[in-house]
All heavy atoms as TSV, in Angstrom:
chain	resi	resn	atom	element	x	y	z
A	1	MET	N	N	-41.989	-11.748	-30.007
A	1	MET	CA	C	-40.805	-12.315	-29.323
A	1	MET	C	C	-40.823	-11.710	-27.896
A	1	MET	O	O	-40.789	-10.495	-27.670
A	1	MET	CB	C	-39.588	-11.904	-30.109
A	1	MET	CG	C	-38.281	-12.515	-29.553
A	1	MET	SD	S	-36.849	-12.008	-30.397
A	1	MET	CE	C	-37.023	-13.115	-31.874
A	2	GLY	N	N	-40.638	-12.588	-26.970
A	2	GLY	CA	C	-40.663	-12.202	-25.557
A	2	GLY	C	C	-39.252	-12.025	-25.047
A	2	GLY	O	O	-38.260	-12.432	-25.689
A	3	LEU	N	N	-39.154	-11.539	-23.808
A	3	LEU	CA	C	-37.862	-11.330	-23.202
A	3	LEU	C	C	-36.968	-12.679	-23.099
A	3	LEU	O	O	-35.874	-12.632	-23.304
A	3	LEU	CB	C	-38.053	-10.666	-21.711
A	3	LEU	CG	C	-36.746	-10.354	-20.959
A	3	LEU	CD1	C	-35.926	-9.351	-21.836
A	3	LEU	CD2	C	-37.216	-9.822	-19.640
A	4	ASP	N	N	-37.809	-13.728	-22.704
A	4	ASP	CA	C	-37.034	-15.001	-22.691
A	4	ASP	C	C	-36.380	-15.380	-24.003
A	4	ASP	O	O	-35.279	-16.023	-24.016
A	4	ASP	CB	C	-37.915	-16.172	-22.191
A	4	ASP	CG	C	-38.360	-16.027	-20.741
A	4	ASP	OD1	O	-37.597	-15.346	-19.984
A	4	ASP	OD2	O	-39.484	-16.562	-20.340
A	5	ASP	N	N	-37.072	-15.127	-25.076
A	5	ASP	CA	C	-36.460	-15.405	-26.456
A	5	ASP	C	C	-35.268	-14.612	-26.685
A	5	ASP	O	O	-34.415	-15.169	-27.236
A	5	ASP	CB	C	-37.532	-15.149	-27.508
A	5	ASP	CG	C	-38.683	-16.016	-27.345
A	5	ASP	OD1	O	-38.580	-17.200	-26.993
A	5	ASP	OD2	O	-39.949	-15.608	-27.764
A	6	LEU	N	N	-35.314	-13.327	-26.267
A	6	LEU	CA	C	-34.043	-12.456	-26.428
A	6	LEU	C	C	-33.011	-12.869	-25.708
A	6	LEU	O	O	-31.854	-12.802	-26.129
A	6	LEU	CB	C	-34.513	-10.991	-26.150
A	6	LEU	CG	C	-35.559	-10.261	-27.173
A	6	LEU	CD1	C	-35.800	-8.900	-26.465
A	6	LEU	CD2	C	-34.957	-10.207	-28.472
A	7	VAL	N	N	-33.323	-13.327	-24.449
A	7	VAL	CA	C	-32.235	-13.844	-23.590
A	7	VAL	C	C	-31.574	-15.110	-24.113
A	7	VAL	O	O	-30.348	-15.269	-24.198
A	7	VAL	CB	C	-32.683	-13.981	-22.100
A	7	VAL	CG1	C	-31.643	-14.710	-21.209
A	7	VAL	CG2	C	-33.081	-12.711	-21.519
A	8	GLY	N	N	-32.461	-15.940	-24.557
A	8	GLY	CA	C	-31.892	-17.264	-25.221
A	8	GLY	C	C	-31.066	-16.918	-26.430
A	8	GLY	O	O	-29.896	-17.518	-26.575
A	9	LYS	N	N	-31.469	-16.006	-27.301
A	9	LYS	CA	C	-30.646	-15.678	-28.465
A	9	LYS	C	C	-29.429	-15.024	-28.004
A	9	LYS	O	O	-28.349	-15.399	-28.660
A	9	LYS	CB	C	-31.530	-14.686	-29.399
A	9	LYS	CG	C	-32.585	-15.381	-30.080
A	9	LYS	CD	C	-33.239	-14.478	-31.079
A	9	LYS	CE	C	-34.246	-15.299	-31.773
A	9	LYS	NZ	N	-34.553	-14.761	-33.187
A	10	ALA	N	N	-29.347	-14.180	-27.065
A	10	ALA	CA	C	-28.063	-13.598	-26.575
A	10	ALA	C	C	-27.147	-14.633	-26.039
A	10	ALA	O	O	-25.948	-14.619	-26.322
A	10	ALA	CB	C	-28.394	-12.576	-25.519
A	11	LYS	N	N	-27.668	-15.508	-25.353
A	11	LYS	CA	C	-26.838	-16.716	-24.781
A	11	LYS	C	C	-26.181	-17.434	-25.942
A	11	LYS	O	O	-25.123	-17.809	-25.854
A	11	LYS	CB	C	-27.591	-17.562	-23.805
A	11	LYS	CG	C	-27.894	-16.966	-22.466
A	11	LYS	CD	C	-28.611	-17.821	-21.584
A	11	LYS	CE	C	-28.895	-17.220	-20.126
A	11	LYS	NZ	N	-29.569	-18.115	-19.292
A	12	ASP	N	N	-27.002	-17.745	-26.885
A	12	ASP	CA	C	-26.536	-18.555	-28.053
A	12	ASP	C	C	-25.501	-17.961	-28.799
A	12	ASP	O	O	-24.526	-18.441	-29.118
A	12	ASP	CB	C	-27.703	-18.928	-29.008
A	12	ASP	CG	C	-28.717	-19.995	-28.427
A	12	ASP	OD1	O	-28.297	-20.579	-27.464
A	12	ASP	OD2	O	-29.991	-19.939	-29.020
A	13	ALA	N	N	-25.685	-16.549	-28.889
A	13	ALA	CA	C	-24.657	-15.686	-29.607
A	13	ALA	C	C	-23.425	-15.608	-28.841
A	13	ALA	O	O	-22.239	-15.591	-29.519
A	13	ALA	CB	C	-25.206	-14.222	-29.893
A	14	LEU	N	N	-23.359	-15.692	-27.539
A	14	LEU	CA	C	-22.077	-15.717	-26.800
A	14	LEU	C	C	-21.369	-17.079	-26.779
A	14	LEU	O	O	-20.262	-17.174	-26.387
A	14	LEU	CB	C	-22.415	-15.190	-25.307
A	14	LEU	CG	C	-22.591	-13.698	-25.181
A	14	LEU	CD1	C	-23.011	-13.436	-23.724
A	14	LEU	CD2	C	-21.301	-12.989	-25.467
A	15	GLN	N	N	-22.108	-18.041	-27.038
A	15	GLN	CA	C	-21.545	-19.364	-26.865
A	15	GLN	C	C	-20.244	-19.535	-27.722
A	15	GLN	O	O	-20.176	-19.151	-28.815
A	15	GLN	CB	C	-22.608	-20.381	-27.470
A	15	GLN	CG	C	-22.219	-21.885	-27.108
A	15	GLN	CD	C	-22.767	-22.285	-25.782
A	15	GLN	OE1	O	-23.578	-21.564	-25.260
A	15	GLN	NE2	N	-22.302	-23.371	-25.319
A	16	GLY	N	N	-19.121	-19.734	-26.891
A	16	GLY	CA	C	-17.901	-19.793	-27.476
A	16	GLY	C	C	-17.115	-18.508	-27.677
A	16	GLY	O	O	-16.033	-18.490	-28.158
A	17	HIS	N	N	-17.738	-17.493	-27.306
A	17	HIS	CA	C	-17.262	-16.057	-27.470
A	17	HIS	C	C	-16.964	-15.422	-26.152
A	17	HIS	O	O	-16.966	-14.214	-26.074
A	17	HIS	CB	C	-17.977	-15.276	-28.355
A	17	HIS	CG	C	-18.032	-15.821	-29.845
A	17	HIS	ND1	N	-17.060	-15.779	-30.672
A	17	HIS	CD2	C	-19.127	-16.562	-30.347
A	17	HIS	CE1	C	-17.466	-16.362	-31.852
A	17	HIS	NE2	N	-18.805	-16.834	-31.666
A	18	GLU	N	N	-16.945	-16.160	-25.128
A	18	GLU	CA	C	-16.906	-15.582	-23.734
A	18	GLU	C	C	-15.723	-14.750	-23.594
A	18	GLU	O	O	-15.849	-13.722	-22.949
A	18	GLU	CB	C	-16.947	-16.733	-22.643
A	18	GLU	CG	C	-18.281	-17.375	-22.562
A	18	GLU	CD	C	-18.353	-18.561	-23.516
A	18	GLU	OE1	O	-17.413	-18.882	-24.309
A	18	GLU	OE2	O	-19.278	-19.315	-23.536
A	19	GLU	N	N	-14.531	-15.089	-24.016
A	19	GLU	CA	C	-13.324	-14.336	-23.924
A	19	GLU	C	C	-13.401	-12.951	-24.646
A	19	GLU	O	O	-12.985	-11.918	-24.066
A	19	GLU	CB	C	-12.034	-15.062	-24.204
A	19	GLU	CG	C	-11.744	-16.239	-23.341
A	19	GLU	CD	C	-11.611	-15.838	-21.815
A	19	GLU	OE1	O	-10.996	-14.819	-21.599
A	19	GLU	OE2	O	-12.172	-16.653	-20.998
A	20	GLN	N	N	-14.010	-12.979	-25.791
A	20	GLN	CA	C	-14.219	-11.692	-26.527
A	20	GLN	C	C	-15.234	-10.777	-25.727
A	20	GLN	O	O	-15.063	-9.639	-25.711
A	20	GLN	CB	C	-14.716	-11.955	-27.817
A	20	GLN	CG	C	-13.744	-12.589	-28.961
A	20	GLN	CD	C	-14.285	-12.957	-30.166
A	20	GLN	OE1	O	-15.526	-13.344	-30.259
A	20	GLN	NE2	N	-13.592	-12.804	-31.235
A	21	ALA	N	N	-16.279	-11.329	-25.056
A	21	ALA	CA	C	-17.224	-10.604	-24.327
A	21	ALA	C	C	-16.445	-10.067	-23.091
A	21	ALA	O	O	-16.750	-8.852	-22.702
A	21	ALA	CB	C	-18.300	-11.549	-23.968
A	22	LYS	N	N	-15.563	-10.867	-22.605
A	22	LYS	CA	C	-14.887	-10.259	-21.354
A	22	LYS	C	C	-13.956	-9.201	-21.745
A	22	LYS	O	O	-13.913	-8.056	-21.082
A	22	LYS	CB	C	-14.013	-11.356	-20.677
A	22	LYS	CG	C	-14.855	-12.442	-19.896
A	22	LYS	CD	C	-14.033	-13.419	-19.326
A	22	LYS	CE	C	-14.836	-14.548	-18.524
A	22	LYS	NZ	N	-13.935	-15.486	-17.877
A	23	ASP	N	N	-13.311	-9.244	-22.893
A	23	ASP	CA	C	-12.483	-8.070	-23.396
A	23	ASP	C	C	-13.387	-6.867	-23.612
A	23	ASP	O	O	-12.957	-5.749	-23.247
A	23	ASP	CB	C	-11.780	-8.613	-24.652
A	23	ASP	CG	C	-10.671	-9.462	-24.484
A	23	ASP	OD1	O	-10.180	-9.718	-23.227
A	23	ASP	OD2	O	-10.235	-10.116	-25.408
A	24	ALA	N	N	-14.557	-7.061	-24.180
A	24	ALA	CA	C	-15.486	-6.002	-24.430
A	24	ALA	C	C	-15.829	-5.348	-23.069
A	24	ALA	O	O	-15.986	-4.139	-22.998
A	24	ALA	CB	C	-16.663	-6.387	-25.172
A	25	ILE	N	N	-16.176	-6.179	-22.065
A	25	ILE	CA	C	-16.564	-5.677	-20.690
A	25	ILE	C	C	-15.377	-4.791	-20.183
A	25	ILE	O	O	-15.644	-3.621	-19.642
A	25	ILE	CB	C	-16.903	-6.743	-19.744
A	25	ILE	CG1	C	-18.202	-7.421	-20.143
A	25	ILE	CG2	C	-16.983	-6.366	-18.369
A	25	ILE	CD1	C	-18.547	-8.831	-19.576
A	26	ASP	N	N	-14.153	-5.261	-20.308
A	26	ASP	CA	C	-13.035	-4.592	-19.856
A	26	ASP	C	C	-12.912	-3.243	-20.460
A	26	ASP	O	O	-12.541	-2.181	-19.842
A	26	ASP	CB	C	-11.722	-5.326	-19.918
A	26	ASP	CG	C	-11.670	-6.506	-18.971
A	26	ASP	OD1	O	-12.184	-6.346	-17.930
A	26	ASP	OD2	O	-10.933	-7.342	-19.335
A	27	LYS	N	N	-13.026	-3.227	-21.816
A	27	LYS	CA	C	-12.956	-1.977	-22.690
A	27	LYS	C	C	-13.964	-1.046	-22.291
A	27	LYS	O	O	-13.784	0.094	-21.984
A	27	LYS	CB	C	-12.923	-2.277	-24.159
A	27	LYS	CG	C	-11.684	-2.881	-24.636
A	27	LYS	CD	C	-11.721	-3.292	-26.128
A	27	LYS	CE	C	-10.525	-3.951	-26.504
A	27	LYS	NZ	N	-10.597	-4.374	-27.974
A	28	ALA	N	N	-15.183	-1.464	-22.106
A	28	ALA	CA	C	-16.322	-0.616	-21.686
A	28	ALA	C	C	-16.111	0.045	-20.274
A	28	ALA	O	O	-16.337	1.170	-19.987
A	28	ALA	CB	C	-17.718	-1.416	-21.664
A	29	ALA	N	N	-15.603	-0.879	-19.428
A	29	ALA	CA	C	-15.267	-0.290	-18.033
A	29	ALA	C	C	-14.244	0.719	-18.029
A	29	ALA	O	O	-14.397	1.692	-17.359
A	29	ALA	CB	C	-14.889	-1.571	-17.113
A	30	GLU	N	N	-13.228	0.561	-18.908
A	30	GLU	CA	C	-12.155	1.575	-18.990
A	30	GLU	C	C	-12.676	2.789	-19.526
A	30	GLU	O	O	-12.380	3.927	-19.145
A	30	GLU	CB	C	-10.989	1.017	-19.852
A	30	GLU	CG	C	-10.229	-0.107	-19.129
A	30	GLU	CD	C	-9.634	0.348	-17.681
A	30	GLU	OE1	O	-9.103	1.498	-17.618
A	30	GLU	OE2	O	-9.804	-0.396	-16.735
A	31	ALA	N	N	-13.566	2.705	-20.555
A	31	ALA	CA	C	-14.190	3.882	-21.160
A	31	ALA	C	C	-15.018	4.649	-20.157
A	31	ALA	O	O	-15.069	5.930	-20.131
A	31	ALA	CB	C	-15.005	3.505	-22.414
A	32	VAL	N	N	-15.790	3.948	-19.305
A	32	VAL	CA	C	-16.675	4.608	-18.291
A	32	VAL	C	C	-15.721	5.298	-17.331
A	32	VAL	O	O	-15.962	6.390	-16.846
A	32	VAL	CB	C	-17.529	3.540	-17.612
A	32	VAL	CG1	C	-18.304	4.170	-16.467
A	32	VAL	CG2	C	-18.613	3.177	-18.683
A	33	LYS	N	N	-14.739	4.649	-16.895
A	33	LYS	CA	C	-13.885	5.082	-15.831
A	33	LYS	C	C	-13.023	6.455	-16.384
A	33	LYS	O	O	-12.872	7.305	-15.594
A	33	LYS	CB	C	-12.786	4.024	-15.379
A	33	LYS	CG	C	-13.441	2.997	-14.568
A	33	LYS	CD	C	-12.633	1.876	-14.043
A	33	LYS	CE	C	-11.315	1.626	-14.482
A	33	LYS	NZ	N	-10.608	0.528	-13.805
A	34	ALA	N	N	-12.834	6.380	-17.614
A	34	ALA	CA	C	-12.211	7.556	-18.231
A	34	ALA	C	C	-12.952	8.890	-18.269
A	34	ALA	O	O	-12.527	9.938	-18.405
A	34	ALA	CB	C	-11.641	7.194	-19.647
A	35	ARG	N	N	-14.266	8.591	-18.180
A	35	ARG	CA	C	-15.313	9.698	-18.306
A	35	ARG	C	C	-15.879	10.048	-17.029
A	35	ARG	O	O	-16.888	10.891	-16.934
A	35	ARG	CB	C	-16.322	9.412	-19.392
A	35	ARG	CG	C	-15.701	9.377	-20.735
A	35	ARG	CD	C	-16.588	8.790	-21.897
A	35	ARG	NE	N	-16.040	8.806	-23.135
A	35	ARG	CZ	C	-15.239	8.045	-23.655
A	35	ARG	NH1	N	-14.709	7.018	-22.866
A	35	ARG	NH2	N	-14.823	8.102	-24.940
A	36	THR	N	N	-15.625	9.444	-15.924
A	36	THR	CA	C	-16.255	9.686	-14.725
A	36	THR	C	C	-15.053	10.039	-13.611
A	36	THR	O	O	-13.887	9.799	-13.990
A	36	THR	CB	C	-16.996	8.431	-14.178
A	36	THR	OG1	O	-16.156	7.217	-14.080
A	36	THR	CG2	C	-18.232	8.139	-15.084
A	37	ASP	N	N	-15.555	10.472	-12.537
A	37	ASP	CA	C	-14.474	10.715	-11.568
A	37	ASP	C	C	-13.858	9.502	-10.891
A	37	ASP	O	O	-14.540	8.551	-10.987
A	37	ASP	CB	C	-15.061	11.769	-10.359
A	37	ASP	CG	C	-16.191	11.077	-9.715
A	37	ASP	OD1	O	-15.944	10.332	-8.778
A	37	ASP	OD2	O	-17.394	11.390	-10.010
A	38	ASP	N	N	-12.739	9.654	-10.221
A	38	ASP	CA	C	-12.018	8.567	-9.635
A	38	ASP	C	C	-12.931	7.804	-8.589
A	38	ASP	O	O	-12.669	6.706	-8.279
A	38	ASP	CB	C	-10.654	8.937	-9.020
A	38	ASP	CG	C	-9.756	9.440	-10.157
A	38	ASP	OD1	O	-10.044	9.015	-11.321
A	38	ASP	OD2	O	-8.672	10.048	-9.900
A	39	GLY	N	N	-13.769	8.602	-7.965
A	39	GLY	CA	C	-14.634	7.909	-6.956
A	39	GLY	C	C	-15.502	6.727	-7.408
A	39	GLY	O	O	-15.981	5.911	-6.666
A	40	THR	N	N	-15.733	6.723	-8.728
A	40	THR	CA	C	-16.503	5.630	-9.248
A	40	THR	C	C	-15.850	4.517	-9.808
A	40	THR	O	O	-16.397	3.433	-10.081
A	40	THR	CB	C	-17.495	6.153	-10.417
A	40	THR	OG1	O	-16.644	6.686	-11.459
A	40	THR	CG2	C	-18.442	7.295	-9.965
A	41	ASP	N	N	-14.563	4.547	-9.820
A	41	ASP	CA	C	-13.724	3.385	-10.467
A	41	ASP	C	C	-13.997	2.111	-9.682
A	41	ASP	O	O	-14.198	1.128	-10.444
A	41	ASP	CB	C	-12.243	3.813	-10.392
A	41	ASP	CG	C	-11.864	4.899	-11.335
A	41	ASP	OD1	O	-12.778	5.330	-12.024
A	41	ASP	OD2	O	-10.735	5.236	-11.382
A	42	GLY	N	N	-13.999	2.095	-8.401
A	42	GLY	CA	C	-14.242	0.896	-7.747
A	42	GLY	C	C	-15.496	0.213	-8.041
A	42	GLY	O	O	-15.533	-0.997	-8.142
A	43	LYS	N	N	-16.636	1.084	-8.227
A	43	LYS	CA	C	-17.929	0.433	-8.510
A	43	LYS	C	C	-17.897	-0.137	-9.942
A	43	LYS	O	O	-18.455	-1.085	-10.134
A	43	LYS	CB	C	-19.001	1.564	-8.371
A	43	LYS	CG	C	-20.279	0.964	-8.382
A	43	LYS	CD	C	-20.599	-0.116	-7.280
A	43	LYS	CE	C	-21.831	0.007	-6.504
A	43	LYS	NZ	N	-22.061	-1.101	-5.666
A	44	VAL	N	N	-17.275	0.606	-10.789
A	44	VAL	CA	C	-17.180	0.179	-12.176
A	44	VAL	C	C	-16.606	-1.156	-12.304
A	44	VAL	O	O	-16.890	-2.088	-12.986
A	44	VAL	CB	C	-16.538	1.158	-13.054
A	44	VAL	CG1	C	-16.326	0.756	-14.494
A	44	VAL	CG2	C	-17.518	2.458	-13.262
A	45	ASP	N	N	-15.364	-1.182	-11.489
A	45	ASP	CA	C	-14.543	-2.472	-11.491
A	45	ASP	C	C	-15.424	-3.653	-11.017
A	45	ASP	O	O	-15.338	-4.714	-11.418
A	45	ASP	CB	C	-13.329	-2.299	-10.817
A	45	ASP	CG	C	-12.303	-1.457	-11.404
A	45	ASP	OD1	O	-12.306	-1.364	-12.760
A	45	ASP	OD2	O	-11.291	-0.910	-10.734
A	46	GLU	N	N	-16.115	-3.338	-9.971
A	46	GLU	CA	C	-16.925	-4.370	-9.247
A	46	GLU	C	C	-18.055	-4.876	-10.156
A	46	GLU	O	O	-18.345	-6.060	-10.236
A	46	GLU	CB	C	-17.680	-3.684	-8.008
A	46	GLU	CG	C	-18.544	-4.651	-7.354
A	46	GLU	CD	C	-19.204	-3.961	-6.075
A	46	GLU	OE1	O	-18.759	-3.049	-5.549
A	46	GLU	OE2	O	-20.362	-4.371	-5.649
A	47	ILE	N	N	-18.726	-3.907	-10.946
A	47	ILE	CA	C	-19.785	-4.386	-11.803
A	47	ILE	C	C	-19.118	-5.098	-13.037
A	47	ILE	O	O	-19.698	-6.160	-13.450
A	47	ILE	CB	C	-20.430	-3.144	-12.412
A	47	ILE	CG1	C	-21.303	-2.482	-11.144
A	47	ILE	CG2	C	-21.461	-3.457	-13.587
A	47	ILE	CD1	C	-21.909	-1.121	-11.586
A	48	ALA	N	N	-17.914	-4.776	-13.495
A	48	ALA	CA	C	-17.369	-5.566	-14.571
A	48	ALA	C	C	-16.952	-6.885	-14.102
A	48	ALA	O	O	-17.130	-7.865	-14.904
A	48	ALA	CB	C	-16.161	-4.718	-15.125
A	49	ALA	N	N	-16.393	-6.993	-12.867
A	49	ALA	CA	C	-16.055	-8.352	-12.413
A	49	ALA	C	C	-17.366	-9.177	-12.311
A	49	ALA	O	O	-17.285	-10.441	-12.648
A	49	ALA	CB	C	-15.388	-8.260	-11.068
A	50	LYS	N	N	-18.376	-8.707	-11.940
A	50	LYS	CA	C	-19.698	-9.544	-11.622
A	50	LYS	C	C	-20.102	-9.891	-13.156
A	50	LYS	O	O	-20.569	-11.154	-13.268
A	50	LYS	CB	C	-20.702	-8.658	-10.967
A	50	LYS	CG	C	-20.562	-8.613	-9.515
A	50	LYS	CD	C	-21.618	-7.797	-8.801
A	50	LYS	CE	C	-21.187	-7.796	-7.334
A	50	LYS	NZ	N	-22.348	-7.088	-6.592
A	51	ALA	N	N	-20.052	-9.136	-14.075
A	51	ALA	CA	C	-20.522	-9.428	-15.415
A	51	ALA	C	C	-19.663	-10.681	-15.916
A	51	ALA	O	O	-20.009	-11.568	-16.548
A	51	ALA	CB	C	-20.439	-8.297	-16.367
A	52	LYS	N	N	-18.319	-10.528	-15.715
A	52	LYS	CA	C	-17.401	-11.582	-16.212
A	52	LYS	C	C	-17.645	-12.942	-15.365
A	52	LYS	O	O	-17.582	-13.884	-16.030
A	52	LYS	CB	C	-15.953	-11.095	-16.152
A	52	LYS	CG	C	-15.648	-10.089	-17.166
A	52	LYS	CD	C	-14.185	-9.778	-17.209
A	52	LYS	CE	C	-13.630	-8.993	-16.033
A	52	LYS	NZ	N	-12.273	-8.443	-16.212
A	53	ASP	N	N	-17.916	-12.711	-14.091
A	53	ASP	CA	C	-18.302	-14.054	-13.311
A	53	ASP	C	C	-19.542	-14.603	-13.849
A	53	ASP	O	O	-19.624	-15.831	-13.895
A	53	ASP	CB	C	-18.435	-13.678	-11.866
A	53	ASP	CG	C	-17.204	-13.323	-11.248
A	53	ASP	OD1	O	-16.099	-13.530	-11.671
A	53	ASP	OD2	O	-17.181	-12.626	-9.972
A	54	TYR	N	N	-20.420	-13.745	-14.245
A	54	TYR	CA	C	-21.716	-14.270	-14.815
A	54	TYR	C	C	-21.460	-15.039	-16.074
A	54	TYR	O	O	-21.966	-16.134	-16.278
A	54	TYR	CB	C	-22.722	-13.165	-15.122
A	54	TYR	CG	C	-24.034	-13.645	-15.694
A	54	TYR	CD1	C	-25.027	-14.169	-14.936
A	54	TYR	CD2	C	-24.164	-13.404	-17.114
A	54	TYR	CE1	C	-26.158	-14.598	-15.560
A	54	TYR	CE2	C	-25.341	-13.945	-17.669
A	54	TYR	CZ	C	-26.347	-14.524	-16.887
A	54	TYR	OH	O	-27.473	-14.928	-17.474
A	55	LEU	N	N	-20.608	-14.640	-16.888
A	55	LEU	CA	C	-20.179	-15.284	-18.137
A	55	LEU	C	C	-19.590	-16.672	-17.842
A	55	LEU	O	O	-19.900	-17.691	-18.478
A	55	LEU	CB	C	-19.257	-14.476	-18.956
A	55	LEU	CG	C	-19.812	-13.320	-19.713
A	55	LEU	CD1	C	-18.651	-12.452	-20.366
A	55	LEU	CD2	C	-20.907	-13.632	-20.670
A	56	ASP	N	N	-18.648	-16.675	-16.854
A	56	ASP	CA	C	-18.069	-17.921	-16.357
A	56	ASP	C	C	-19.078	-18.888	-15.893
A	56	ASP	O	O	-19.089	-20.113	-16.226
A	56	ASP	CB	C	-17.091	-17.649	-15.247
A	56	ASP	CG	C	-15.805	-17.055	-15.716
A	56	ASP	OD1	O	-15.584	-17.123	-17.087
A	56	ASP	OD2	O	-15.114	-16.458	-15.080
A	57	GLU	N	N	-20.173	-18.326	-15.070
A	57	GLU	CA	C	-21.145	-19.232	-14.528
A	57	GLU	C	C	-22.087	-19.886	-15.706
A	57	GLU	O	O	-22.388	-21.015	-15.577
A	57	GLU	CB	C	-22.139	-18.506	-13.704
A	57	GLU	CG	C	-21.445	-18.155	-12.316
A	57	GLU	CD	C	-22.295	-17.211	-11.487
A	57	GLU	OE1	O	-23.464	-16.957	-11.875
A	57	GLU	OE2	O	-21.844	-16.597	-10.433
A	58	GLN	N	N	-22.254	-19.089	-16.725
A	58	GLN	CA	C	-23.101	-19.577	-17.820
A	58	GLN	C	C	-22.378	-20.595	-18.679
A	58	GLN	O	O	-22.954	-21.415	-19.227
A	58	GLN	CB	C	-23.469	-18.387	-18.735
A	58	GLN	CG	C	-24.444	-17.318	-18.082
A	58	GLN	CD	C	-25.634	-18.151	-17.419
A	58	GLN	OE1	O	-26.446	-18.816	-18.105
A	58	GLN	NE2	N	-25.887	-17.915	-16.146
A	59	ARG	N	N	-21.161	-20.421	-18.617
A	59	ARG	CA	C	-20.221	-21.470	-19.513
A	59	ARG	C	C	-20.321	-22.782	-18.787
A	59	ARG	O	O	-20.400	-23.879	-19.466
A	59	ARG	CB	C	-18.841	-21.049	-19.554
A	59	ARG	CG	C	-18.043	-21.873	-20.395
A	59	ARG	CD	C	-16.534	-21.554	-20.363
A	59	ARG	NE	N	-16.265	-20.118	-20.440
A	59	ARG	CZ	C	-15.065	-19.571	-20.543
A	59	ARG	NH1	N	-14.032	-20.265	-20.531
A	59	ARG	NH2	N	-14.960	-18.262	-20.459
A	60	GLY	N	N	-20.379	-22.790	-17.518
A	60	GLY	CA	C	-20.484	-23.988	-16.714
A	60	GLY	C	C	-21.894	-24.780	-16.737
A	60	GLY	O	O	-22.027	-25.890	-16.460
A	61	HIS	N	N	-22.889	-23.968	-17.244
A	61	HIS	CA	C	-24.131	-24.663	-17.353
A	61	HIS	C	C	-24.499	-25.310	-18.598
A	61	HIS	O	O	-24.001	-25.118	-19.655
A	61	HIS	CB	C	-25.302	-23.627	-17.131
A	61	HIS	CG	C	-25.310	-23.143	-15.631
A	61	HIS	ND1	N	-25.665	-21.883	-15.275
A	61	HIS	CD2	C	-25.012	-23.749	-14.462
A	61	HIS	CE1	C	-25.525	-21.728	-13.963
A	61	HIS	NE2	N	-25.183	-22.936	-13.520
């Protein structure tokens, strides 16, 4: 099984569960921010936003 197969399976698993995935991204970001210094909060928020934007883009395809 190649990387493309794994990516395809992950996309199939997320189909219809984007909001749950976004909630998980938010929870993960909060957990990271709770365990790191305040200087990293902005970067964590930026990465979480990009991940959620990616989910939105995939829904449109």
